[in-house]
N, C-alpha and C positions, 0 to 999 in steps of 0.2 A: 504494500500500500504506500502510495506517495505521500510524503509529509507536506502538509499545507498549513497555512495560518491557523485553521480551525483544529486540525488534528494535533498540532503542537501546543494547543492550549490558548489559542487566540482569544477565546471568551474571557479568560482570566486577565489578559492585557486590557480588554475593553472594560472589565470590571475595575481594574486598577485606575483607569482614566476617570471612571465614575467616582471612585473614592477621592481622587485628586480634585475633581470638580466640587464635590461636597465640602472638602477642606477649604478650597478657595472661596466658595460662596458663603461659608458659615459666618464670617463677620458681618456680611450684609443681611443675613437672615436674623441674627441676634446681635446687633452691634453694641448693645449697652455695656457688656463686660462687667467686671467687678471693680470697685474703687480700691485698688491695691495701693498701699503707701509706697512712696519712693520709686515706683516703677521697677521694683526688684524683680518681679515676674518677667519683665522684658529682658533683663540681663540673663536670667536663668534660661528663659526660652531661647534666646539667641545662642547661648552656649550649647544647648541641646541640638539646635538646628545646625550649627557649625560642626559639631561633633558628628552628626549624621552625615553631613556632606563629606567630611574627611573619610568616614567609614565607607561611603559609597565609592569614593575615589580609590581607596585601598582595595576594595573588593573587585572593582572593574579592572584594575591593574593586575591583580592576581589571576583573574580569569583570562585575560588576554584575548586571543582569537576565539575562545569558547564563549565569550559574552554574547548573549542574545536576549531580546526582550521577552521571548516566549519561554514558558516554564518547561516545556519538553526540550531536552538538549538535542542539538543537531547530531546527526550520526557521525560527523567528523570531529565533534568536540571531545575533550579529555576531562576526566574527573579531577577537580582541583581540591586538594586536601591540605595545602600548605598556605603560608602567609596568614591572613586573617581567617581563612577557611579552616585553619587548625584550631580556632577558638569557637567558631559558630558556623553551622551549616548554611545559613542563609543571611550573610552579612548585608547584602543589598536590601533585603526586606527590613532588617534591623535598622539600617541607615535611613531608609524611607520613613520608618516609624519614629525614629528620633527627630527627623526633620518635621514631621507632622506634629509630634508632641511639642516640640519647641515652638512651632508656629502657633499652636493652640494655647500654649502658656503665654505667648506674647500678646494674644488677643483673647483673654479668658472670658468664658461664659459657660453656662451649663451645657449649651449646645456643643461647645468645644470639647467638653468631657465626653459627650456621646460620640462625637466624631472620632476621638482617639480610640475609644472602645471598639467602634465599628471597624475602623482601619486595622486595628490589632487583630480582630476576629477574621477579617478578610485575608490579611497576609498570612495568618496562621493556617487557614484552610488552603490558600494557594500553595503554601510550602508543603502541606501534607499531600496535595495532589502531585506536585512536582516530584516529591520523594518517591512516589510510586513509579514514575517514569525513570528516575535515576536508578532505582533498584533493578528495574528491568534492563537497563542499558549497561550498568557497571556492576559486576559481581562484587567488587571491593566496597561498594557503597554500604552494605549491611554492617561491616566491621567499622567503617568510618562513622556511621550513624550511632553506633553503640558508644563510641568514645567522645563524641562531639555533640553539644546541645544544639537544638533547632534554632532558636532565636535569641536567647539571652545566655551568654557564656556562663558556665558553671551552674546555671539554674534551670533553664527550660530550652 
């Protein structure tokens, strides 16, 4: 069977764009936020977002030519278990979640909390689906998954 956008998990990519759209629209839906003193939340939010961007860059660099926006790996890709992938199996998803969390801290509201929870659930489910494809393609993935956490190093 020929790999296509849809057979390689394209629906997950479209879902990811929907998550980004919700994150981007959330300040316009609930613009009031909380009256935080000294704007400390903006400093913390910015730190999370910058950390997430650094993590994204490290993960993309580690993947090299195997980097793809689709969750199902290309048949020509190689399993990456070194670099940042030695600490967490899905550092790109973790980086995106850190950026989203930082953004939501920067513009806090109850809706932002809901957005973070929904984004976390989405990327966890996307990672679970991706792992089924990775196990099918790479026999060594099972051992790698046993020694490395999915999204949060040393925890989950």
